[in-house]
N, C-alpha and C positions, 0 to 999 in steps of 0.2 A: 361928560358931566354927570351922567346917570349910570351907575354900576349895579348890576344884579349878580348875586351869588347863590348858586345851588349848593348848599353846605352838605355834601355827601361824605360818607365814610366814617361816621362816628362809631357806629356799632362794629364795623370792620376793624377799626383801630383797636377797640377793646378786645375783640375776639383774638386778634393776633397776639395779644399780650396775656391771653387767658384770664381776662377780667370780665366782669358783668358788663353788658352793653351800656348800662347806666353810667359807668365810669367814662365811656367814650363821649356820651352826651354832655357830661359835666365838663370834661376837658374842652369840648367843642365850644361851650358857652364862654369860656375864658378867651377863646380866639375871637369871638364876636366883640368882646370889649376892646381888644387890641386893634382890630380892623376899624371899628367905629371911631376910635380915637385918632387914627392916622389919616383917615379919609379927607378931612379938610385940608391937610398939608399937601395932598396929592390932587387938589382941585376937583375932588369928587363932591358934587353938590347934593346928589341924591344916591342913597345906598338902599337897595332892596334885597332883603334876606329871605330865603325860602326856609322857614322854620318848621312848618308842620303842614303836610298836605292832607286833603280829604281822604286820600287813600291810606294814610298812616294810622287811621283808626283800626285798620285790619291787623296791625301788629299785635304781638302778645300783650295781654291785659296789663301785666306787670311793667312792661316797657312803656306803654302809653301812660300808665300812672306815674312812672318816674319822670317822663317828659313833662307832664302837667305840673308835677311838683317843682321841676326845674324852672318852668315858666313863671310859676308863682314867686319863686325866689328871685328870679331876674327882675321882675316888675317891682318887687319890694326893695331890693338891694340897689338897683340902678336908678331908682326914681329921681332922687335929688341930683345925682351925677348928670343925668340926661338933661334935667331942667337947667342946671347951672352951667352946663357946657353948650347951651344954646342950640340943642338938638331938637328938631321937630319930629315927633313920633306919629306915624300913621300905621294903623293896622289894616291889612288887606285880607279879604276872605269873608266867610260866613261864620259869624260868631254864635249862632243859635245852638249848636251842639256842645259848645264849650261851657264848663262849669261857671255858674253865675258869679262866684267870687272872683274868678280870673277875669271875666268880662268887665266886672265892676272896676278892677284895677286897670284894665286896658283903657276904659273910657276916662278914668281919672288921669292917666298919664297923657292921653291925647289932649284932654282939656288943659292940662298944666303946661303943655309945650306948644300949643297951637299957634301962639304968637312969636315963637322962636324963629329966627331967620338964618340960622346957621345950616348945618347939615340936616337934610330931611332923611329920616331913617324909616323906611317902609318895612314892617315885619309881616310877612305872609303867614298867617296862622289859620289853620283849617281852610287852606286856599287850594283852589283848582282853577286853572285857566278856562276849562270848559264850563265849570259851574259859574264863573264870573260872567261869561258870555250869556249863559242862560238867564242869570239874574238880571243882566242888563236888558236882554230881550223882553223879559216880563215887565220890567219897569217902563220900557218904551211902549209896549202894547197897552199897558194900563193907562199911560198918559195920553195915548192916542184915543182910547175908549173914552177918556174923560175930556177929550177935545182940547187937551193942553198943547198938542202938536198934531201936525198933519203928516200924512204918509210922505209927501214930497219934502218934508223937513228932514227926513232921515238920511244922513250921510256920514262919512267918516268923522267929521268934526263933532257932530251931535252925539254919535255913538261913544266917542271918547269922553264926553262930559258925564256919561253915566257909569263909567268904569270906576273901580276902586282907586285908581291912580289919577282921577280927574284933576285937571290943572297942573299936571306934571308932564315933563318931557318924557318921551319913550327912552328906554335904556339904550345906551351907546354900546355897552359891552356886557356880555353875560359870561361869568366864569363858573364852571362846574368842577368840583374836586372829586377825587377818588376814582378817576379813570373812565367812568361811564360817559359815553358820548351820546346823550339824548337830553331832551328838554324836560321830560317828565311833567307835562301839564303846567308849566310855569309861564305865566304872562303871555299866553298864546297870542293875544291881539297885539300887545305892546312890542313884542320882539320881532316884528315882521322884517325889520331891516337892521337888527342888532348884530354886532360882531359876536362870535362865539369863541371861547377858549376853554379847552379841557386839559386839566392837569391830573397826573396820577397821584398826587399828594392827597392823603386823607385829610379831612377838614381839621381834626385836632392837631395836625402837624403843619398846617398852612400858616405861614409866617408873613409878617408885614414885608420882609425882604422879598419873598416870592411875589407878593402883590406888586411891589414896585417893579420887579423884573418883567412881570406880565404886562403891566401898563407901558413900560418902556418898549417892549416888543410890539405891542399892539398899536401904539400911537402912529406907527408908520403905515398901517393899513389904510387903503383908500376906499371910501364908501361912495358908490355911484348912484344908489337908489334907483337902479334900473336904467340909468342913462349912461352916456359915455362922455358927456361934456360938463358935468357938474360934480367933480371929484372933491370929496371932503375927507381930509385925513383925520384920524382919531387924535392926532396931536393937537387939533383945535380944541379938543375937550380935555385930554389928559396931558398935562404938562408936568413931567416928573423931574 
């Protein structure tokens, strides 16, 4: 029911075609639109996309600028479409370093879609799993200092309520494109028991057909959550 995607390979796709990396990111954005549209038909209730990590600021200034321009365009051009298609948009990450006009658009979109009950679309923007855990720890420490909670109140359930993904289920499946087999600081707390799938396909070439094939393959996996007597197949979540 909850699918996470690490959208990797945009720059590589462009370089292979002797194009500026910005072309790859633009092509990748069109894939986002396609995947978001098909998710409800695949019984995906929550889709989390890794759009921009805290480490991505270290890229060349012109590439970062092109990405921010792309985000502005997406927020403006897809606003009505997301609202009308009953998509609930939630932004994950630390918004402080992001330009004010982009943050304003993010808040406007979240507010306009917060009552939608169709697909929940999480967009991880300036996100880092470690940073999220640190931010949560600081909030819990602050609430303890303010006597809002006691030390003995701290457990898995309470910690989860402070996460960017509060009130959501953890991801059932994480897909990473472009061949790299690592998590890259994505949802470190939430994916403790998620299934992982790595494809060689660069994100701009990732199609809805391939997504269906991956879900078809993965739905037969059994998840034991550390036990041997409580098997739960992914088919309970993804019916293709």
